[in-house]
C-alpha positions as CSV (number, residue, x, y, z in Angstrom):
1,M,0.0,0.0,0.0
2,L,1.4,3.4,-0.9
3,Q,2.0,5.8,1.9
4,V,-0.4,8.8,2.0
5,A,2.5,11.2,2.7
6,F,4.3,9.9,-0.4
7,I,1.2,10.4,-2.5
8,R,0.7,14.0,-1.2
9,E,4.3,14.9,-1.8
10,H,4.7,13.2,-5.2
11,K,1.1,13.4,-6.6
12,E,2.0,14.1,-10.3
13,D,4.9,11.6,-10.3
14,V,2.7,8.8,-8.8
15,I,0.0,9.5,-11.5
16,K,2.7,9.5,-14.2
17,R,4.4,6.3,-13.0
18,L,1.0,4.4,-12.6
19,S,0.2,5.4,-16.2
20,K,3.0,3.0,-17.2
21,R,0.6,0.3,-15.9
22,N,-2.1,1.6,-18.2
23,I,-3.9,3.0,-15.2
24,D,-5.4,6.5,-15.0
25,A,-5.0,7.1,-11.3
26,T,-6.0,10.7,-11.3
27,Q,-9.3,10.3,-9.6
28,M,-8.1,7.7,-7.1
29,I,-5.2,10.0,-6.1
30,A,-7.6,13.0,-5.8
31,D,-9.9,10.8,-3.6
32,V,-6.9,9.9,-1.4
33,I,-5.9,13.5,-0.8
34,A,-9.5,14.6,-0.2
35,L,-10.2,11.8,2.3
36,D,-6.9,12.4,4.0
37,E,-7.8,16.1,4.4
38,D,-11.1,15.1,5.9
39,R,-9.4,12.6,8.2
40,R,-6.9,15.2,9.4
41,G,-9.7,17.8,10.0
42,L,-11.7,15.3,12.0
43,Q,-8.6,14.2,14.0
44,T,-7.9,17.9,14.8
45,Q,-11.5,18.4,16.0
46,L,-11.4,15.3,18.1
47,D,-8.1,16.1,19.7
48,T,-9.4,19.6,20.6
49,I,-12.5,18.2,22.2
50,L,-10.6,15.5,24.1
51,A,-8.1,18.2,25.4
52,E,-11.0,20.4,26.5
53,S,-12.7,17.5,28.2
54,N,-9.5,16.6,30.1
55,N,-9.1,20.2,31.2
56,L,-12.7,20.4,32.4
57,S,-12.4,17.2,34.3
58,K,-9.4,18.6,36.2
59,E,-11.3,21.8,36.8
60,I,-14.4,19.9,38.1
61,G,-12.2,18.0,40.5
62,N,-10.7,21.2,41.9
63,L,-14.2,22.7,42.3
64,F,-15.5,19.8,44.3
65,K,-12.4,19.9,46.4
66,T,-13.0,23.6,47.2
67,G,-16.7,23.1,48.0
68,K,-18.1,24.6,44.8
69,A,-20.3,21.7,43.9
70,S,-22.9,23.8,42.0
71,E,-20.3,25.2,39.7
72,A,-18.8,21.7,39.3
73,N,-22.2,20.2,38.3
74,L,-22.7,22.9,35.7
75,L,-19.4,22.0,34.1
76,K,-20.3,18.3,34.2
77,E,-23.2,19.0,31.9
78,K,-20.8,20.5,29.5
79,T,-18.5,17.5,29.6
80,G,-21.4,15.3,28.9
81,Q,-22.0,17.2,25.6
82,L,-18.3,17.0,24.8
83,K,-18.4,13.2,25.3
84,E,-21.3,13.0,22.8
85,D,-19.4,15.2,20.3
86,S,-16.2,13.1,20.7
87,K,-18.1,9.9,20.1
88,R,-19.7,11.3,17.0
89,L,-16.4,12.6,15.7
90,G,-14.7,9.3,16.5
91,E,-17.3,7.4,14.4
92,Q,-16.8,9.8,11.5
93,L,-13.0,9.5,11.8
94,N,-13.2,5.7,11.7
95,A,-15.5,5.8,8.7
96,T,-13.3,8.3,6.9
97,S,-10.1,6.3,7.7
98,E,-11.8,3.1,6.4
99,A,-12.9,4.8,3.2
100,L,-9.3,6.1,2.7
101,N,-7.9,2.6,3.2
102,Q,-10.4,1.1,0.7
103,V,-9.1,3.5,-2.0
104,L,-5.5,2.9,-1.0
105,Y,-6.0,-0.9,-1.3
106,K,-7.0,-0.4,-4.9
107,I,-3.9,1.4,-6.0
108,P,-1.0,-0.8,-7.1
109,N,2.6,-0.2,-6.4
110,V,4.3,2.5,-8.6
111,P,6.8,0.9,-11.0
112,N,10.5,1.6,-10.5
113,E,12.0,3.9,-13.2
114,L,13.9,0.9,-14.6
115,V,10.6,-0.9,-15.5
116,P,9.9,-0.6,-19.2
117,T,6.7,0.7,-20.6
118,G,4.4,-1.9,-22.1
119,D,1.1,-3.6,-22.1
120,T,1.7,-7.4,-22.2
121,E,4.4,-10.0,-21.8
122,D,5.5,-9.3,-25.4
123,D,6.8,-6.0,-24.1
124,N,9.0,-7.5,-21.4
125,E,12.7,-6.8,-21.8
126,E,15.2,-9.7,-22.2
127,L,18.4,-8.9,-20.3
128,F,20.4,-12.1,-20.3
129,R,20.4,-15.5,-21.8
130,E,22.7,-18.5,-21.0
131,G,23.0,-22.2,-21.8
132,D,22.9,-24.2,-25.0
133,I,19.6,-25.4,-26.2
134,P,20.1,-29.2,-26.7
135,V,19.4,-30.9,-30.0
136,L,17.1,-33.8,-29.2
137,H,16.8,-37.1,-30.9
138,K,14.1,-37.8,-33.5
139,G,10.8,-38.5,-31.8
140,A,11.5,-36.5,-28.6
141,Q,8.4,-35.9,-26.6
142,P,6.9,-33.2,-24.3
143,H,7.0,-34.0,-20.6
144,W,3.4,-35.1,-20.2
145,E,4.1,-37.9,-22.7
146,L,7.4,-38.8,-21.0
147,A,5.6,-38.8,-17.6
148,K,3.2,-41.4,-19.0
149,K,5.8,-43.4,-20.8
150,Y,8.0,-43.8,-17.7
151,D,5.1,-43.9,-15.2
152,I,6.5,-41.1,-13.1
153,I,3.6,-38.6,-13.0
154,D,-0.1,-39.5,-13.3
155,F,-2.3,-36.6,-14.4
156,E,-5.4,-38.8,-14.9
157,L,-5.1,-40.3,-11.4
158,G,-4.9,-36.8,-9.9
159,N,-7.9,-35.8,-11.9
160,K,-9.8,-38.8,-10.5
161,I,-8.9,-37.9,-6.9
162,T,-9.3,-34.2,-7.0
163,G,-9.6,-32.6,-10.4
164,A,-7.5,-31.2,-13.2
165,G,-4.3,-29.5,-12.1
166,F,-3.5,-31.9,-9.2
167,P,-1.0,-34.4,-10.5
168,V,0.2,-37.5,-8.6
169,Y,4.0,-38.1,-8.6
170,K,5.1,-41.7,-8.6
171,G,8.3,-43.7,-8.0
172,K,11.3,-42.0,-9.5
173,G,9.1,-39.0,-10.3
174,A,8.3,-38.5,-6.6
175,R,12.0,-39.1,-5.7
176,L,13.1,-36.5,-8.3
177,Q,10.5,-34.0,-6.9
178,R,11.8,-34.5,-3.4
179,A,15.4,-34.2,-4.6
180,L,14.7,-30.8,-6.2
181,I,13.2,-29.5,-3.0
182,A,16.1,-30.7,-0.9
183,Y,18.6,-29.3,-3.4
184,F,17.0,-25.9,-3.6
185,L,16.8,-25.6,0.2
186,D,20.4,-26.6,0.6
187,K,21.5,-24.0,-1.9
188,N,19.5,-21.3,-0.2
189,T,20.7,-22.2,3.4
190,A,24.3,-22.3,2.1
191,A,23.8,-18.8,0.8
192,G,22.8,-17.6,4.3
193,Y,19.0,-18.0,4.2
194,T,17.4,-19.4,7.4
195,E,15.0,-22.2,6.7
196,Y,11.4,-22.0,8.0
197,Q,8.6,-24.5,7.9
198,L,5.5,-22.4,7.4
199,P,1.7,-22.8,7.7
200,H,-0.2,-23.7,4.5
201,L,-3.2,-21.7,5.4
202,V,-3.3,-18.0,6.4
203,N,-5.9,-15.6,7.9
204,E,-7.4,-12.6,6.1
205,A,-5.0,-10.2,7.8
206,S,-2.0,-12.1,6.3
207,G,-3.6,-11.9,2.8
208,F,-4.1,-8.2,3.1
209,G,-0.5,-7.8,4.5
210,T,1.2,-9.1,1.4
211,G,-1.4,-7.7,-1.1
212,Q,-3.1,-11.0,-2.2
213,L,-6.3,-9.5,-0.7
214,P,-8.3,-7.9,-2.1
215,D,-6.5,-8.0,-5.4
216,K,-6.3,-11.8,-5.9
217,E,-9.2,-12.9,-3.8
218,G,-10.8,-14.9,-6.6
219,Q,-7.5,-16.8,-7.2
220,M,-7.2,-18.2,-3.7
221,Y,-8.9,-21.2,-2.2
222,H,-11.0,-20.0,0.7
223,V,-12.0,-22.2,3.7
224,T,-15.2,-20.3,4.4
225,E,-16.2,-21.7,7.7
226,D,-12.9,-20.7,9.3
227,N,-12.2,-17.7,7.0
228,L,-8.8,-19.0,6.1
229,Y,-7.0,-19.1,2.8
230,L,-4.7,-21.8,1.2
231,I,-1.5,-20.1,0.4
232,P,-0.7,-19.2,-3.2
233,T,3.0,-19.0,-2.3
234,A,5.2,-19.2,0.7
235,E,5.7,-15.4,0.4
236,V,2.4,-14.9,2.3
237,P,3.1,-16.7,5.6
238,A,6.9,-15.9,5.4
239,T,6.4,-12.1,5.1
240,N,3.7,-12.1,7.7
241,L,6.1,-13.5,10.2
242,F,7.1,-9.8,10.6
243,R,3.7,-8.1,10.6
244,D,3.4,-5.4,13.2
245,N,7.1,-5.7,14.0
246,L,9.4,-2.8,15.0
247,L,12.9,-4.0,14.3
248,N,16.3,-2.6,15.1
249,E,18.5,-1.5,12.3
250,S,21.0,-4.0,13.3
251,D,18.4,-6.8,12.7
252,L,18.6,-6.1,9.0
253,P,18.9,-7.9,6.6
254,I,16.6,-10.8,7.5
255,T,16.9,-13.6,5.0
256,I,14.7,-16.7,5.1
257,T,13.7,-19.6,2.8
258,G,11.0,-22.2,3.0
259,Y,9.4,-25.0,1.0
260,T,5.6,-25.1,0.7
261,P,2.9,-26.5,-1.6
262,C,1.1,-23.7,-3.3
263,F,-2.6,-23.5,-4.2
264,R,-4.1,-21.4,-7.0
265,R,-7.6,-21.5,-8.2
266,E,-6.9,-19.9,-11.6
267,A,-5.8,-22.3,-14.3
268,G,-6.0,-20.1,-17.4
269,S,-7.1,-21.3,-20.8
270,Y,-6.8,-24.6,-22.5
271,G,-4.2,-25.9,-25.0
272,A,-0.7,-27.3,-25.1
273,H,0.7,-24.3,-23.3
274,V,-1.1,-25.3,-20.2
275,R,-0.8,-29.0,-20.5
276,G,0.9,-31.3,-18.0
277,L,3.0,-29.4,-15.5
278,N,2.8,-26.1,-17.4
279,R,0.0,-24.8,-15.1
280,L,-1.4,-26.4,-12.0
281,H,-3.8,-25.7,-9.1
282,Q,-1.4,-27.3,-6.6
283,F,2.4,-27.3,-7.0
284,D,5.6,-27.2,-4.9
285,K,7.9,-24.2,-4.6
286,V,10.9,-23.1,-2.6
287,E,10.9,-19.4,-1.8
288,I,13.5,-16.9,-0.7
289,L,12.6,-13.7,1.1
290,R,14.4,-10.7,2.4
291,V,13.6,-7.8,4.8
292,E,16.0,-5.1,3.9
293,H,17.1,-1.6,4.8
294,P,15.8,0.7,2.0
295,N,19.3,1.9,1.2
296,R,20.5,-1.6,0.0
297,S,17.3,-3.3,-1.2
298,Y,18.4,-3.0,-4.8
299,D,21.8,-4.5,-4.1
300,A,19.9,-7.3,-2.4
301,L,17.7,-7.7,-5.5
302,D,20.8,-8.2,-7.6
303,E,22.1,-10.8,-5.2
304,M,18.8,-12.7,-5.4
305,V,18.9,-12.7,-9.2
306,N,22.5,-13.9,-9.2
307,H,21.6,-16.6,-6.6
308,V,18.9,-18.0,-8.9
309,K,21.3,-17.8,-11.9
310,G,23.7,-20.0,-10.0
311,I,21.1,-22.7,-9.4
312,L,20.2,-22.8,-13.1
313,Q,23.8,-22.9,-14.1
314,E,24.3,-26.0,-11.9
315,L,21.2,-27.6,-13.4
316,K,22.7,-26.8,-16.8
317,L,19.3,-25.7,-18.2
318,P,19.1,-23.0,-20.9
319,Y,17.5,-20.0,-19.4
320,R,16.9,-16.3,-19.9
321,I,16.1,-13.3,-17.6
322,L,13.4,-10.8,-18.4
323,R,12.6,-7.4,-16.8
324,L,8.8,-7.3,-16.7
325,C,7.1,-4.3,-18.4
326,A,4.7,-2.2,-16.3
327,G,1.7,-3.8,-17.9
328,D,2.8,-7.3,-16.9
329,L,4.0,-6.3,-13.4
330,G,2.3,-7.8,-10.3
331,F,0.0,-5.5,-8.2
332,T,2.5,-5.3,-5.3
333,S,5.8,-5.2,-7.2
334,A,7.9,-2.1,-7.9
335,I,10.2,-4.2,-10.2
336,T,10.3,-7.9,-11.2
337,Y,12.8,-10.1,-13.0
338,D,11.4,-13.3,-14.5
339,F,13.5,-16.4,-15.2
340,E,12.4,-18.7,-18.0
341,V,13.7,-22.1,-18.9
342,F,13.6,-23.2,-22.6
343,S,11.6,-26.3,-23.2
344,T,13.1,-27.9,-26.3
345,A,10.4,-30.5,-26.7
346,Q,7.7,-27.7,-26.5
347,D,9.8,-25.2,-28.4
348,R,8.9,-22.4,-25.9
349,W,10.1,-20.6,-22.8
350,L,8.6,-21.6,-19.4
351,E,8.6,-19.2,-16.5
352,I,10.2,-20.8,-13.5
353,S,11.0,-17.9,-11.1
354,S,10.0,-14.3,-10.4
355,V,12.3,-12.2,-8.2
356,S,10.7,-8.9,-7.0
357,N,11.4,-5.8,-4.9
358,F,8.2,-4.5,-3.3
359,E,10.0,-1.5,-1.7
360,T,7.7,-0.2,1.1
361,F,4.5,-1.4,-0.4
362,Q,4.0,-4.5,1.6
363,A,5.8,-3.1,4.7
364,N,3.2,-0.3,4.9
365,R,0.4,-2.8,4.9
366,L,2.2,-4.9,7.4
367,K,3.3,-2.1,9.6
368,L,6.8,-3.6,9.3
369,R,9.3,-0.9,10.5
370,F,12.8,-0.5,11.9
371,K,14.3,2.1,14.2
372,N,16.9,3.9,12.1
373,S,20.2,5.5,13.3
374,E,18.4,8.7,14.2
375,G,15.9,6.9,16.4
376,K,13.0,7.3,14.0
377,N,10.7,4.5,12.8
378,Q,11.1,3.8,9.1
379,L,9.4,1.3,6.8
380,C,11.5,-1.7,5.7
381,H,11.7,-2.9,2.1
382,T,10.6,-6.5,1.3
383,L,11.8,-8.7,-1.5
384,N,11.0,-12.3,-2.5
385,G,11.8,-14.8,-5.2
386,S,11.1,-18.3,-6.3
387,S,14.1,-20.5,-5.8
388,L,12.6,-22.3,-7.5
389,A,9.1,-23.3,-8.6
390,L,9.2,-27.0,-9.3
391,P,6.7,-27.9,-12.0
392,R,8.3,-26.1,-14.9
393,V,11.9,-26.9,-13.7
394,L,10.9,-30.5,-13.7
395,A,9.3,-30.2,-17.1
396,G,12.5,-28.6,-18.4
397,I,14.6,-31.4,-17.0
398,L,12.4,-34.2,-18.4
399,E,12.3,-32.6,-21.8
400,N,15.9,-31.3,-22.2
401,Y,17.6,-34.3,-20.6
402,Q,15.6,-36.9,-22.5
403,T,17.5,-39.5,-24.6
404,E,16.3,-42.3,-26.8
405,D,16.7,-44.8,-23.9
406,G,15.6,-42.7,-20.9
407,I,15.9,-39.4,-19.0
408,K,19.3,-38.4,-17.7
409,I,19.4,-36.8,-14.2
410,P,21.4,-33.6,-13.9
411,D,24.7,-34.3,-12.2
412,V,24.1,-32.0,-9.2
413,L,20.9,-33.9,-8.4
414,V,22.3,-37.4,-8.4
415,P,23.4,-37.3,-4.8
416,Y,19.8,-36.4,-3.9
417,T,18.0,-38.9,-6.1
418,G,20.3,-41.9,-5.7
419,F,20.0,-42.7,-9.4
420,D,21.3,-41.0,-12.6
421,K,18.7,-42.1,-15.1
422,I,14.9,-42.8,-15.5
């Protein structure tokens, strides 16, 4: 959530930067400023009345002590009216503050100046590409055919148990899935990230804290009786570990990692580009997250990008890095780098990681602050990234490492799988 003070001080710049997202925020920004003026006015009136009421209470006490009961009772009538006025103003203030928050919740983060202008994924900017695209043997197959051929993933069985988008991993497929999770976590902890095991359901406040609510409410599975949500990513419970926290500057940076299953209601359209592991309702992901001092959050972002690069280099998968255009940017993000692996069998790029800096957007919602060197409270910056999302990494391994007589396992994973071929 954008800070009201930031909006007031940079009104024209906020409108201009949000226009890169193809959003005309003129009216929303005007509403924020008007509601904030109303809120400030009501707060001033309420503070004045409360101060007057406190002074009268002291005066009434003194009058009773000096035997002037009649004068004291006259003043008590006035304090009664002040209490009614303060109650009315308090209700108006709460209503105005809620209206202000409702407008602020609808305004996405302002894109960083590095974010390119654009409407769709076609306008994303490719920054880096590495790895040789393998030349496959004749008759090479996409991963959903390989999964069936080698009996390692059963999509139909998952459909029977639950529905489309809930695959069942079997035998060496399950072992490879577990190997990837362990490998990713080991890489992250070796880089200094502290591992957490996190809840798979969160409350409404946690959804609001990281910006999934109200923006993505329809994309989350909702347990209505308990008003809990299945997590769409470990980012949600991990970031909310620090909701309402006031940290010391010496506590920063905070770096954590965690593995969770992820649940997303949206499945998109139909066709080969969403077949098999390309898009699921339930999938596994290992996440990295950082709580940073604002002065070094962009250095931290570069470190996270290089960390993911290192993992893909060890897996020896061909990949590229994109800087997302404003029109393709997530609601809460100031800047996002996407990693994509090339699927040779599908002849297309598959997104396997997003690394983002949210600057103060989430921290403002979370009330996540630190006490700076001047002793003042200041909002932290939050960042997160997939390190990595498993389905498309697994798809890339199955397709790019396939041979005529089986699927080779990347060397770095063999100590985790206990076998080098499927």
